[in-house]
N, C-alpha and C positions, 0 to 999 in steps of 0.2 A: 282466676275467679270471676265468675260472671257478675256484672253489675246489675243491681235491681233498680229499675226505673219506677218512680212513683208517679201516679197520675197527678195532673195539675190540681185537682180537688184535694187530694191527700196532702200534697205539698203545701197548699194554702192553709189547710186545717192545721197541719203541724206547726206552721209558722205563727199561727194565732194562739196556739196552746199556752204560751207563757202569759199572754195578755188575758186569756180567759181565766187562768188561775188568779192573777192579780185582781181582776174584776170580781171574782167570787169572794176573795178575801176581803176586799173593800166593802162589798155588799153585806158581809157578815159583821162588820164593825158596827157597834151601836152608835146612834147619833149622839149618845151621851158622852162619847169619848172625845170631848173637846177640852180646851184648856181648863175650864172651870169644873169639869165633871169627869167621871171615869177614872180608870187606873192611872193614866198618865198625869192627871191633875195633881196627884199627891207628890209628884217629884219636885215641885217648886215650893220649897219651905223656906221661910225667913229664918235667919239665925235666931237662936234663943234670946240673945240680948236685945235684938230688935223687936222681937215679939212681946217683950215685957214693957216696951215703951207705952206710956199712957197718953191718950188724947187729951191735950190741955183745954180743948174747946168744948163747952157743953152744947148739946144738940138743941139749941134754941130754934124757934121758928125762923128767925132771921138768918141764922148761920146755915141752917139746912137749905133755905131758899137760895142763898148765895152759893152753896155747894152744888145745888142742882143746876144753876146757871153755868157754873164752871164745867160741870159734868156734861151738860148738853153741848157746850162749845168744844171741849177737848176730848171727851170720851165716847159720846154717843155715835160718832161715825162707825165705830167698831162694836161697842157694847149695846147699841140701840138706846132709844129714849127711855125705855123701862128697864134697861140693864140686863136683858136676857141673852146678850151676845149675838143679837140679830140685827145689828146696824147695817147700813148699806155697803160697808166695806168688809163685813164679816165673812162673806162667802169666799173671798180671795185669800183669807188668812189661814195659815197652818202653823200652829194649832189655832183653833177657833177661839174667839174671845170668851172669857169666863161668863157664866150665868151668875150675876152678882146677887140676886135674891136667893140663890140656892143655899141649902144648908152647908155645903162645903165652903162657900165663901163666907157666909154669915157666922160660921163657927170659928173663924180666924180672929185673932186679936186685932185691935186697932193698930197696934205697933207693927204687926206683920203686914197689914194692908199698906201702911205708910211706907214700910221698907220696899214693898213691891212697886208702889207708885214711884218711889225714888230711884230704884235700880232698873226697872224695866226688865224685859226678857224676850228674846226672839223678836217677834213682830210687834210686841208691845214696847213702845219707846219709853225712856225715862220721862216722867212728867216734867214739864217746864214750869210748873206752878211753884210758888214759894211754899214754905212749910205751913203757914197758916191756911193757905188755899187748899193744900193737900188734906189737912185735918177737916176742913169744911166739906170737901168731896167725900171723905170717909163718913162724916155725919150724914150726908145725903145717902150714901150707899147703905148705911144702916137703916134708913127710912124705907128702903125697898124690901126689907124682910117681910115675908108673909105674916099677916096677923092671925093669931090663934082663934 
């Protein structure tokens, strides 16, 4: 059986085909498909019992300010100073950090957010904050919600 020789250009094109397909698939993915948005975002759900936990701290001006300081120190490198998941380390993370002012995050209970801070997942580490500090950060995250 005679062998068929491919030209150098054809061989090069054929070897790039899998990369081309992967690049096309990646280009089709919406930028919204990050940890805090898109279909994959709904995969991280807090247990029902954790979701029912109430925040014992009222969102006073002082507590929200203290929560902001903790957020800036511990969370902003990934979530960004305004919580949109655009911190300086965000580009290197997969999945991308959640967009905290988004409807998806803001619709979750305080207990669910507390559980997620406590447990961490993937690139998001468990928070090293004590319980009171976590609740203050949640009060601050609530302040990021868009105003009607």
